[in-house]
N, C-alpha and C positions, 0 to 999 in steps of 0.2 A: 545409482547404488547397484553393486554387483549381486547377482543371484547365485546362490549355491546350488550345485547339481545334486539332485536327490537320487538315491539308489533304491531299487526295488528288488525283492527276492524273485526268483523264478516262479515260485508258487504264487506270489501275489499277481504277477503278470498273467500266469495261466488262468487263475481264477477270474481276473478282470476280463480276459478274452472270453471265457466261458459265460460270463454274465451277459455279454453282448449277443449270445446265441439264444437267450431266453425270449419267449414271446413278448411282444410289445416293448422290447428294449432297444434303444438306439445307442449308437456309439457316443453321441453327445451326452445323453442322459446318464449313461453308466460312468463316463469320464467325469462329469460334473459331480456325481454322487461319491466318487472315489477321490476327488480332489486332484485329478491329473488332467493334462491337456488332451483334447480329443485327437489331436495329431499323434501324440504319443501312443494312445490306445490303438489308433488306426495302424500305426507302425507295427505294434505287437501282433495285431491280427494278420498283417501281411508277412511278417517275419516271426513265426511262432517262437516264443521263448523256449530254450532248451536247457536241460540240466545234464551236464557231463556228456554232451554230444548226442544224446538221444531225447526225443520229444517225450515229455512226461506230462500227462494231463492230470488234473486233480483226481479223476477216477482211477488212473493207473497208479497214482501214489497210494490211494487207499487199498487197491488190490495187492500192492507190494509191501504192505505194512510190516511183514516179517522179513523183508529183504534187508540184510545188513547194510548195504550201500544206501538204500533209501532211508533207513533209520539213522545212519550217520549224517546224511544230508539234513534231515529234519532236526536232529539234535544240534548240529552246528548252527543252523538258522535260529533255533530256539535260544541257544546260548548267546548269539549276537543280539537277539532281541532283548533278552534279559539284561545283558550288560548295558544296552542303551537305555532301557527303562530305569535301571538302577541309577544311572548317571543323571537322567532327567529328574528322578525323585530327589536325589541329593541336591541338585541345583534349586529345585522348588523349595526344599527345606531351608536352604540358605537364604533364598529370597524372602521367604515368609519371616524368618527370624530377623532379617535386615529391616524389613518394612515394619515389623512389630516394634522394634527398638527405636525406629525413627518416626513413628506416627505421633502427631501432636496430641 
């Protein structure tokens, strides 16, 4: 069975890398907690995720909260997430209705 390739936002990658820098955190435990492969997380640590050509850490994103470029980036990511969640919600509604109608 073929696996589909998952896509992660730059912010997710940066936060995952930041979690590995916490005391008593290992790459394996952070990866397991996030549901990603340890090798993937190790790659992100060695090749820091970048947004628009410049390294942006979660702390710098907070510091630039009034920066129009950062706000646009966050808005775009939020809109993508909303669209995906709405699609998932609609699928679940249809599945619930289907199983409700076909239950014995």
